[in-house]
C-alpha positions as CSV (number, residue, x, y, z in Angstrom):
1,M,2.4,2.7,20.6
2,D,1.8,-0.4,22.3
3,F,-0.6,-2.4,20.5
4,S,-3.3,-2.0,23.0
5,S,-3.1,1.1,22.3
6,R,-3.1,1.1,18.6
7,R,-6.3,-0.9,18.8
8,D,-8.1,1.2,21.4
9,L,-7.9,3.6,18.4
10,L,-8.7,1.4,15.6
11,K,-12.0,0.3,17.9
12,A,-12.9,4.2,18.0
13,G,-12.3,4.8,14.5
14,A,-14.5,1.6,13.8
15,L,-17.6,3.7,15.8
16,V,-16.9,6.5,13.6
17,S,-16.7,4.3,10.4
18,A,-19.9,3.2,11.3
19,F,-21.8,6.8,12.7
20,P,-21.3,10.6,11.8
21,A,-17.9,12.1,12.8
22,V,-17.6,11.9,16.3
23,V,-13.9,13.7,17.4
24,S,-14.5,16.6,19.2
25,G,-12.9,20.0,18.3
26,A,-13.8,23.5,17.2
27,A,-13.5,25.3,14.2
28,G,-10.2,26.9,14.9
29,D,-8.9,23.6,15.6
30,A,-9.3,22.6,11.8
31,I,-6.3,19.6,10.7
32,K,-5.2,20.7,7.1
33,V,-4.9,18.0,4.9
34,G,-2.9,17.7,1.5
35,L,-2.7,15.0,-1.3
36,V,0.0,13.8,-3.1
37,G,-1.3,12.2,-6.3
38,C,-4.9,12.6,-7.5
39,G,-5.7,9.3,-9.0
40,G,-8.3,7.3,-7.6
41,R,-6.7,6.0,-4.8
42,G,-5.6,9.4,-4.0
43,T,-8.9,10.8,-4.1
44,G,-10.4,7.9,-1.8
45,A,-8.3,8.5,0.7
46,A,-8.7,12.3,0.6
47,A,-12.6,11.6,0.8
48,Q,-12.1,9.4,3.6
49,A,-9.6,11.9,5.0
50,L,-12.1,14.3,5.0
51,K,-15.3,12.4,6.6
52,A,-12.7,10.7,9.4
53,D,-12.7,14.1,11.8
54,D,-15.4,16.9,11.7
55,Y,-12.9,19.6,11.0
56,T,-10.4,18.2,8.5
57,V,-10.2,20.4,5.7
58,L,-8.6,19.6,2.1
59,T,-5.8,22.6,1.9
60,A,-3.7,21.3,-1.3
61,V,-3.0,19.4,-3.9
62,A,-0.2,17.6,-6.1
63,D,-0.3,15.8,-9.2
64,I,1.5,15.5,-12.9
65,D,-1.6,16.6,-14.5
66,Q,-4.1,19.3,-13.9
67,G,-7.0,17.6,-15.5
68,R,-6.7,15.4,-12.8
69,I,-6.7,17.5,-10.0
70,D,-9.7,19.3,-11.7
71,E,-11.7,15.9,-11.6
72,S,-10.2,15.0,-8.0
73,L,-11.7,18.0,-6.5
74,D,-14.8,17.8,-8.3
75,T,-15.6,14.0,-6.9
76,L,-14.1,15.7,-3.6
77,R,-16.5,18.4,-3.7
78,K,-19.7,16.3,-4.6
79,A,-18.6,13.8,-1.8
80,S,-19.1,15.9,0.9
81,K,-22.3,17.9,0.0
82,D,-23.2,20.6,1.5
83,K,-20.0,20.8,3.7
84,A,-18.3,21.0,0.6
85,D,-17.2,24.7,0.7
86,A,-15.9,23.5,4.5
87,K,-14.0,20.8,3.6
88,V,-12.7,21.5,0.5
89,K,-10.6,24.8,0.5
90,V,-8.2,24.2,-2.4
91,A,-6.8,27.4,-4.1
92,K,-5.6,27.8,-6.9
93,V,-2.4,28.7,-5.6
94,N,-2.3,25.3,-3.6
95,Q,-2.8,23.2,-6.8
96,F,0.7,22.3,-7.9
97,V,1.6,20.4,-11.1
98,G,4.9,18.6,-11.9
99,L,7.2,15.7,-10.9
100,D,8.3,18.9,-7.8
101,A,4.8,19.3,-6.8
102,F,5.0,16.7,-3.8
103,Q,7.9,19.6,-2.5
104,K,5.7,22.9,-3.1
105,L,2.2,20.8,-1.3
106,I,4.5,20.1,1.7
107,H,6.1,23.3,2.7
108,S,2.0,24.5,1.8
109,D,1.2,24.6,5.8
110,V,-0.4,21.6,5.8
111,D,-0.5,18.9,8.7
112,V,-1.1,15.8,7.2
113,V,0.1,14.5,3.7
114,L,-1.8,11.5,1.8
115,L,0.8,9.7,-0.3
116,A,-1.2,8.1,-3.3
117,T,1.7,8.5,-6.3
118,P,2.9,5.5,-7.9
119,P,5.3,3.7,-5.3
120,G,8.7,4.0,-6.8
121,F,8.1,7.5,-5.6
122,R,7.2,6.6,-2.4
123,P,10.7,6.5,-0.4
124,T,11.6,10.0,-1.5
125,H,7.7,11.5,-0.7
126,L,8.2,10.2,2.8
127,R,11.2,11.2,3.6
128,A,10.2,14.8,2.5
129,V,6.7,14.9,4.7
130,I,9.0,12.8,7.7
131,E,11.7,15.7,7.7
132,A,9.2,18.3,7.4
133,G,7.5,17.3,10.4
134,K,4.0,16.4,9.1
135,H,2.0,13.4,9.8
136,V,1.6,11.3,7.2
137,F,-0.8,8.6,5.3
138,C,1.7,6.2,3.1
139,E,-0.2,3.7,0.5
140,K,1.1,0.6,0.1
141,P,3.9,-0.6,-0.8
142,I,6.6,1.7,0.2
143,A,9.1,1.3,-2.0
144,V,10.0,-0.7,-5.8
145,D,13.7,-1.7,-4.5
146,A,15.4,-2.7,-1.7
147,P,17.5,0.9,-1.5
148,G,14.2,2.7,-1.1
149,V,13.0,-0.2,1.9
150,R,16.4,0.7,3.7
151,S,15.9,4.5,3.0
152,V,11.9,4.3,4.4
153,L,13.7,2.0,7.6
154,E,15.5,5.3,8.0
155,T,12.9,7.6,7.9
156,V,10.2,5.6,9.9
157,K,13.0,5.9,12.7
158,M,13.0,10.0,12.0
159,A,9.3,9.4,12.1
160,K,9.2,7.8,16.2
161,A,12.0,11.0,17.2
162,K,9.8,13.7,15.9
163,N,6.8,12.0,17.2
164,L,4.6,11.7,13.6
165,N,2.1,9.6,13.0
166,L,3.1,7.1,10.0
167,V,-0.1,5.2,8.8
168,A,0.5,2.7,6.2
169,G,-2.3,2.0,3.4
170,F,-2.2,-2.1,4.1
171,C,-5.7,-1.8,4.9
172,W,-6.7,-5.5,5.9
173,R,-4.9,-4.6,8.9
174,Y,-7.3,-2.0,9.8
175,A,-10.7,-4.5,8.5
176,N,-12.4,-5.4,11.9
177,H,-13.2,-8.7,10.7
178,I,-9.8,-10.0,9.7
179,M,-8.2,-7.8,12.9
180,A,-10.7,-10.2,14.6
181,T,-9.8,-13.3,12.7
182,F,-5.5,-13.0,13.7
183,D,-6.4,-12.7,17.4
184,Q,-8.1,-16.2,16.7
185,I,-5.1,-17.5,15.1
186,H,-3.0,-16.0,17.4
187,S,-4.4,-17.1,20.6
188,G,-3.9,-20.5,19.1
189,A,-7.5,-21.3,17.8
190,I,-5.8,-23.6,14.8
191,G,-2.5,-24.4,16.9
192,N,0.5,-23.8,15.4
193,I,0.6,-22.7,11.7
194,M,1.9,-25.4,9.5
195,A,1.5,-23.7,6.0
196,Y,-0.3,-20.7,4.3
197,Y,-1.2,-20.2,0.8
198,A,-2.9,-17.1,-0.3
199,T,-4.2,-16.3,-3.7
200,Y,-4.0,-13.1,-5.8
201,Y,-5.6,-14.1,-9.1
202,T,-7.5,-11.1,-10.9
203,S,-7.9,-9.5,-14.6
204,P,-5.4,-6.4,-15.3
205,V,-5.3,-3.6,-13.2
206,K,-4.2,-1.4,-15.4
207,P,-3.6,-2.9,-19.0
208,M,-0.6,-1.3,-21.5
209,P,-2.0,0.2,-23.9
210,P,-0.7,0.4,-27.6
211,A,1.9,2.1,-28.3
212,S,0.4,3.6,-31.4
213,T,-1.9,5.8,-28.7
214,R,1.3,7.2,-27.8
215,P,0.5,11.1,-28.4
216,A,3.4,12.8,-30.9
217,G,5.9,13.9,-28.8
218,M,5.4,12.4,-25.5
219,S,8.6,11.6,-23.2
220,D,9.2,8.1,-22.5
221,V,9.0,9.3,-18.7
222,E,5.4,10.7,-19.4
223,W,4.6,8.0,-20.8
224,Q,5.7,5.7,-18.7
225,I,4.4,7.7,-15.6
226,R,1.1,7.7,-17.2
227,N,0.9,4.0,-17.7
228,W,2.9,3.5,-14.5
229,Y,1.1,0.3,-13.2
230,N,3.1,-1.6,-16.2
231,F,6.9,-0.7,-15.8
232,Q,8.7,-1.9,-12.7
233,W,10.8,1.2,-11.9
234,L,7.0,3.0,-11.4
235,C,4.9,-0.2,-9.6
236,G,7.4,-2.8,-8.6
237,D,5.7,-5.4,-10.9
238,S,2.3,-6.9,-9.9
239,I,3.3,-8.8,-6.8
240,V,4.7,-5.9,-5.3
241,E,1.7,-3.3,-6.5
242,Q,-1.4,-5.7,-5.9
243,A,-0.7,-8.8,-4.3
244,V,1.5,-7.4,-1.7
245,H,-1.9,-7.2,0.3
246,S,-1.4,-11.1,0.4
247,A,1.8,-10.9,1.4
248,D,1.1,-8.6,4.2
249,K,-1.7,-10.9,6.0
250,I,1.4,-13.8,5.4
251,A,3.7,-11.0,7.5
252,W,0.5,-10.8,9.9
253,A,-0.3,-14.5,10.4
254,M,3.9,-14.5,11.1
255,K,4.0,-11.8,13.6
256,D,6.1,-10.3,11.1
257,K,8.9,-12.3,11.4
258,P,10.8,-12.7,7.9
259,P,11.3,-15.9,6.1
260,I,14.7,-17.5,5.8
261,S,14.3,-18.1,2.5
262,C,11.9,-18.0,-0.9
263,V,12.1,-19.2,-4.8
264,G,9.5,-18.4,-7.1
265,V,8.4,-18.8,-10.3
266,G,6.9,-16.6,-13.0
267,G,6.5,-14.7,-16.3
268,R,4.6,-13.0,-19.2
269,Q,2.2,-15.4,-20.6
270,I,-0.1,-12.3,-22.6
271,P,2.2,-9.8,-24.3
272,A,2.2,-6.3,-23.1
273,E,3.9,-3.7,-26.0
274,G,6.0,-1.7,-23.9
275,G,5.9,-3.0,-20.4
276,N,7.7,-4.9,-19.0
277,I,6.2,-6.5,-15.6
278,F,5.3,-10.3,-15.2
279,D,1.5,-11.1,-15.3
280,H,1.7,-14.5,-12.6
281,F,3.9,-15.3,-10.3
282,E,4.1,-18.1,-7.4
283,V,6.5,-18.1,-4.7
284,N,7.2,-20.4,-2.1
285,Y,8.4,-19.2,1.3
286,L,10.5,-21.1,4.0
287,Y,10.1,-20.0,7.9
288,P,11.6,-21.5,10.8
289,G,10.6,-24.6,12.0
290,N,10.2,-25.6,8.3
291,I,6.7,-23.6,8.2
292,R,5.8,-23.2,4.6
293,A,4.3,-20.1,3.0
294,F,2.6,-19.8,-0.2
295,L,1.2,-16.9,-2.4
296,A,0.6,-17.2,-5.9
297,N,-1.1,-14.1,-8.1
298,R,-2.1,-13.7,-11.9
299,Q,-3.3,-10.9,-14.0
300,I,-4.5,-12.6,-17.2
301,E,-7.9,-11.6,-18.9
302,G,-10.6,-15.0,-18.9
303,C,-9.1,-16.9,-16.2
304,Y,-10.5,-18.0,-12.8
305,N,-10.5,-14.8,-10.3
306,E,-9.5,-15.4,-6.3
307,N,-8.3,-13.6,-3.5
308,A,-8.6,-15.4,-0.6
309,D,-6.3,-17.4,2.4
310,Y,-5.9,-20.7,3.1
311,I,-4.0,-21.0,7.0
312,I,-3.1,-24.0,8.6
313,G,-2.6,-25.6,11.6
314,D,-2.1,-28.6,13.6
315,K,-5.3,-28.3,15.0
316,G,-7.5,-26.5,12.7
317,T,-7.6,-23.9,9.5
318,C,-8.7,-20.9,8.9
319,T,-10.1,-19.7,5.9
320,I,-10.7,-16.2,4.4
321,G,-12.2,-14.6,1.6
322,R,-14.3,-17.6,0.7
323,G,-17.7,-17.5,2.2
324,P,-19.4,-14.3,3.3
325,Q,-16.9,-14.4,6.7
326,P,-13.7,-15.7,7.6
327,R,-14.2,-18.9,9.8
328,I,-11.9,-21.6,11.5
329,E,-12.4,-25.2,11.4
330,G,-11.2,-28.1,13.6
331,Q,-10.7,-28.0,17.2
332,T,-12.1,-24.7,17.9
333,K,-15.1,-23.7,15.5
334,W,-15.4,-20.0,15.0
335,T,-16.6,-17.6,12.5
336,F,-16.4,-13.3,12.4
337,T,-20.3,-12.5,13.1
338,G,-20.0,-8.9,13.8
339,Q,-20.4,-6.1,12.1
340,K,-17.7,-5.4,9.0
341,Y,-16.3,-1.5,9.0
342,D,-15.0,-0.3,6.0
343,M,-11.0,-0.7,6.2
344,Y,-10.3,2.0,4.0
345,Q,-12.0,4.4,6.1
346,A,-10.9,3.0,9.4
347,E,-7.2,4.2,8.5
348,H,-8.2,7.6,8.3
349,D,-10.5,7.6,11.4
350,A,-7.5,6.1,13.5
351,L,-4.5,8.4,12.3
352,F,-7.3,11.7,12.9
353,A,-7.9,10.2,16.1
354,A,-4.5,9.9,17.1
355,I,-3.6,13.4,16.3
356,R,-6.7,14.7,18.1
357,K,-6.0,12.3,21.0
358,G,-2.1,13.5,21.0
359,K,-1.2,9.7,20.2
360,I,1.0,8.0,17.8
361,I,0.3,5.8,15.1
362,N,3.7,3.7,13.6
363,D,3.1,1.6,10.8
364,G,6.3,2.3,9.4
365,E,8.6,-1.2,10.2
366,R,5.6,-4.2,9.2
367,M,5.1,-2.2,6.0
368,A,8.8,-2.1,5.2
369,T,8.7,-5.8,6.2
370,S,5.5,-7.0,3.9
371,T,6.4,-4.7,0.8
372,M,10.4,-6.9,1.3
373,L,8.3,-10.3,1.4
374,A,6.9,-9.2,-1.8
375,M,9.9,-8.0,-3.6
376,M,12.2,-11.3,-2.5
377,G,8.9,-13.3,-4.4
378,R,9.7,-11.4,-7.5
379,M,13.6,-11.0,-6.8
380,A,13.2,-14.6,-6.8
381,A,11.1,-15.3,-9.6
382,Y,13.2,-13.0,-11.9
383,S,16.0,-14.5,-11.1
384,G,15.2,-18.0,-11.0
385,Q,17.3,-18.4,-7.6
386,Q,17.0,-18.7,-4.3
387,I,17.0,-15.5,-2.2
388,T,17.4,-15.2,1.4
389,W,15.8,-12.7,3.1
390,D,18.9,-10.9,4.4
391,E,20.3,-11.1,0.4
392,A,16.7,-9.6,-0.8
393,L,17.0,-6.9,2.1
394,N,21.0,-6.1,1.3
395,S,20.4,-6.2,-2.4
396,Q,22.1,-3.2,-4.5
397,E,20.1,-3.2,-7.2
398,K,18.2,0.1,-8.0
399,I,15.2,0.0,-10.1
400,F,14.1,3.5,-9.6
401,P,16.1,6.2,-11.5
402,D,18.1,8.9,-9.7
403,H,16.9,11.6,-11.6
404,L,13.8,11.8,-13.4
405,E,13.2,15.0,-15.8
406,W,9.5,15.2,-17.2
407,G,10.3,15.2,-21.1
408,G,13.6,13.1,-20.4
409,S,14.4,9.9,-22.5
410,L,14.3,6.7,-20.7
411,P,14.3,3.1,-22.4
412,P,12.4,0.6,-20.2
413,Q,14.4,-1.7,-19.0
414,V,14.2,-5.7,-21.0
415,M,11.8,-8.3,-19.5
416,P,13.8,-10.2,-16.9
417,L,14.6,-13.9,-18.2
418,P,14.6,-16.2,-15.3
419,G,18.2,-18.0,-15.0
420,V,19.7,-15.2,-17.4
421,K,18.6,-12.1,-15.1
422,K,21.3,-11.8,-12.4
423,F,20.3,-11.1,-8.8
424,V,22.3,-8.4,-7.5
């Protein structure tokens, strides 16, 4: 799909975000939606999918926990209000539980699948969805290791060959005020980009609970999945799971061209019993032309928080996240003055508008590039080495297990030590 066509669909989606759903259709034209992963992000994605089109219907859900399924469905019914009976039609037989629940959902006569599990599962789930011929909304990031990224790139080609929509959860790409900002940058408003500094300073997303709270008899696999954010094989670490949004904006500014190399620092300042992710990173990316991009993230309570972007050109600067609107200063002075739309809703508006219109959106290649950009920063910080793009993309280290059993033993990997941890 060309950029202009995608932009037209996003503009249409923006209108749907601001006003009641306007997509035409008849009751017989229902688009059946399945949700894999019924946590907060998955439930939010399902709610947005149900708002995106007059005749979207949630017909199947999958999770590891029936209780979470029940909570999700209750939330979605309340959100749908007087349309709940028409929008949320998930019979008990279509509520799937377990590590294989995604397979059962995919084959339950759904048209669109929303993937919102921990990212370690994403390559396998995405491949299964596309092989089954379903459209997909795929949350970010798309993998936790380079073999997973390479698998996704193969799946992206398959989706293109099958004319299936693949919309990525890199939500800033669907934010109209940020789209307008990058249009200005790419049109030369700040001249040639010389440097990019991105911050992602927050509190911990899901702190690791004490080992004493682990229920008796709970397996390693279940304990880690229930605390997925604290384990590399499930989340990819904080820079890959969260700060990947900042990496995505860096990639966007660089027109999705990869860097030459990067070096990085990071570690664990605040102990977390049992988990094995860093709580801070800072990565220095080198791009052609001696352009530098810097990504800093931290997840420690009681510290300065900021999520901002500072883009420096030879004719001006752009600032995003400091102040109510993005702004450009220098030879060109510009501030976004329009109405902001809900970027999370816009993702789904664009997806379902494309399905209705017989158009194709495929965000696959850029979502792989952005995930890999964050991942190579993690590789550099873990190892203490300078890592090139080609080395990162072709890394043979596989951190997601080949086989998982719900009741299985899975000792967590040790915390990486820079200078000791080897790049593979």
